[in-house]
C-alpha positions in Angstrom: -19.7 26.4 20.0 -16.4 25.0 18.5 -13.2 27.0 20.0 -10.1 26.8 17.6 -6.7 25.8 19.1 -5.0 28.7 17.7 -1.5 27.7 18.7 -2.4 24.1 16.7 -3.6 26.2 13.6 -0.5 28.1 13.6 1.7 25.2 13.9 0.2 23.3 11.0 0.1 26.3 9.0 3.5 27.5 9.2 5.1 25.3 6.4 2.6 26.6 3.9 3.5 30.3 4.7 7.1 29.2 4.3 6.1 27.8 1.0 4.1 31.2 0.3 7.3 32.9 0.9 9.0 30.9 -0.9 6.8 31.3 -4.0 6.4 34.9 -3.7 10.1 35.3 -3.8 10.6 33.3 -6.8 7.7 34.9 -8.7 9.4 38.4 -7.7 12.2 37.3 -9.2 10.6 36.3 -12.3 9.0 39.6 -12.7 12.0 41.7 -12.3 14.3 39.4 -14.4 15.4 40.5 -17.6 14.0 39.2 -21.0 11.1 38.5 -22.8 10.4 34.8 -23.5 9.8 32.4 -20.6 13.4 30.6 -20.7 15.3 33.7 -20.5 13.0 35.1 -17.5 13.2 31.9 -15.7 17.1 31.4 -15.8 17.3 35.2 -14.7 15.0 34.8 -11.8 17.2 31.4 -11.1 20.4 33.5 -11.0 19.1 36.5 -8.9 16.8 34.7 -6.2 19.8 34.4 -3.8 20.2 38.5 -4.4 16.5 39.1 -3.8 16.2 37.0 -0.9 19.3 38.5 0.7 18.1 42.0 0.1 14.9 41.7 2.0 13.6 38.8 4.2 10.0 40.2 3.7 7.6 39.0 1.0 6.9 41.3 -2.1 3.4 42.8 -2.1 3.1 43.1 -5.7 -0.2 41.3 -6.8 1.5 39.3 -9.4 4.0 38.0 -6.4 1.2 37.5 -4.0 -0.6 35.5 -6.5 2.0 33.5 -7.6 2.7 32.6 -3.7 -0.7 31.9 -3.1 -0.8 29.4 -5.9 2.2 27.7 -4.9 1.3 27.3 -1.1 -2.2 26.0 -2.6 -0.6 23.5 -5.0 1.7 22.2 -2.0 -1.8 22.0 0.6 -3.7 20.2 -2.4 -0.6 17.8 -3.0 -0.5 16.9 1.3 -4.4 16.6 1.1 -4.5 14.3 -1.9 -1.8 12.1 -0.2 -3.7 12.1 3.1 -7.1 10.9 1.3 -4.8 7.9 0.0 -3.3 6.6 3.5 -4.2 3.3 4.3 -7.2 2.6 6.6 -5.8 1.3 10.0 -7.9 -1.0 12.2 -6.7 0.2 15.8 -6.9 -2.8 18.2 -6.0 -4.7 15.4 -2.5 -4.2 15.0 -1.3 -7.6 14.1 -4.1 -8.4 11.7 -7.5 -9.7 12.2 -6.8 -13.4 11.5 -8.1 -16.6 13.3 -7.9 -20.1 13.6 -10.4 -21.7 11.4 -13.1 -24.0 12.5 -14.8 -27.4 11.1 -17.6 -25.0 9.6 -15.1 -23.1 7.8 -13.8 -26.1 5.8 -17.2 -27.8 5.7 -18.0 -26.0 1.8 -14.5 -27.8 0.7 -15.2 -31.0 1.7 -16.9 -33.6 -0.9 -19.6 -35.9 0.9 -17.6 -39.1 -0.4 -14.9 -39.7 1.5 -12.9 -41.1 -0.9 -13.2 -38.1 -3.4 -11.0 -35.8 -1.3 -7.6 -35.0 -1.0 -6.3 -35.8 2.9 -4.8 -32.9 4.7 -5.1 -34.0 8.3 -7.3 -36.2 10.4 -10.3 -33.7 10.0 -9.7 -31.6 7.3 -10.1 -32.5 3.5 -10.3 -30.9 0.0 -12.8 -31.9 -2.7 -10.9 -33.4 -5.4 -13.6 -32.6 -8.4 -15.1 -29.2 -8.9 -17.6 -28.0 -6.5 -21.3 -27.0 -7.1 -20.8 -23.6 -5.6 -18.0 -21.8 -7.8 -16.9 -19.8 -4.8 -15.4 -22.9 -3.2 -13.5 -23.9 -6.1 -9.9 -23.7 -5.0 -6.6 -24.7 -6.3 -6.1 -28.2 -5.5 -2.1 -28.3 -5.4 -0.5 -29.3 -2.1 3.1 -28.9 -1.2 4.2 -30.5 1.6 7.6 -29.1 3.2 9.1 -30.6 6.4 12.5 -32.2 7.8 13.6 -35.5 8.1 11.5 -37.8 9.8 8.6 -35.4 10.4 6.1 -37.6 8.2 5.4 -36.3 5.0 5.3 -39.8 3.5 4.0 -41.6 6.4 1.1 -39.1 6.9 0.4 -37.3 3.6 1.9 -38.8 0.5 1.0 -42.6 1.3 -2.7 -42.3 2.4 -3.6 -39.8 -0.5 -1.7 -42.2 -3.1 -3.8 -45.1 -1.7 -7.3 -43.1 -2.0 -6.0 -43.3 -6.3 -8.5 -40.4 -7.0 -6.3 -38.2 -8.7 -3.0 -37.6 -10.7 0.0 -36.8 -8.1 3.7 -35.9 -8.8 5.9 -36.7 -6.0 9.7 -36.4 -5.6 11.5 -39.1 -3.8 15.1 -38.2 -3.7 15.8 -41.3 -1.3 13.8 -43.8 -3.5 11.6 -45.1 -0.7 8.3 -44.8 -2.4 
């Protein structure tokens, strides 16, 4: 048998009781306001709301006012419930992501069996220049190499790939050493 924690239930219900009271008082102000059309009664309700609240802090027990208060509280509760349904699904214990270092098996489908038909990325990783048989492994072949002076961009990436002569390359060389 499940026991209810009444303290928790009351604490979670308190905001909706306040919303019920507020809509109940607004409904009473609308009901008592002078006028026949919606706009005149709405303006009268807004202008007399302060007097109605200061007159008595208790909610109105008129059926129409109770219905307005209940409808207002239910609308706010529905909005809170919908917002909670769209909450992100967090993976507890994986706060910093679930990424891992790639292995040789992860890159293998992207590598062409012919060595000269690859763009060289590192000593062991390459990417196929042409179209892969499996469309799932067809990726963008653009490579952007960024590094500081003397880090080996030209020596270890650009020159080996240019010497392959297997694709078109655009290389910017501000120093003019290529």
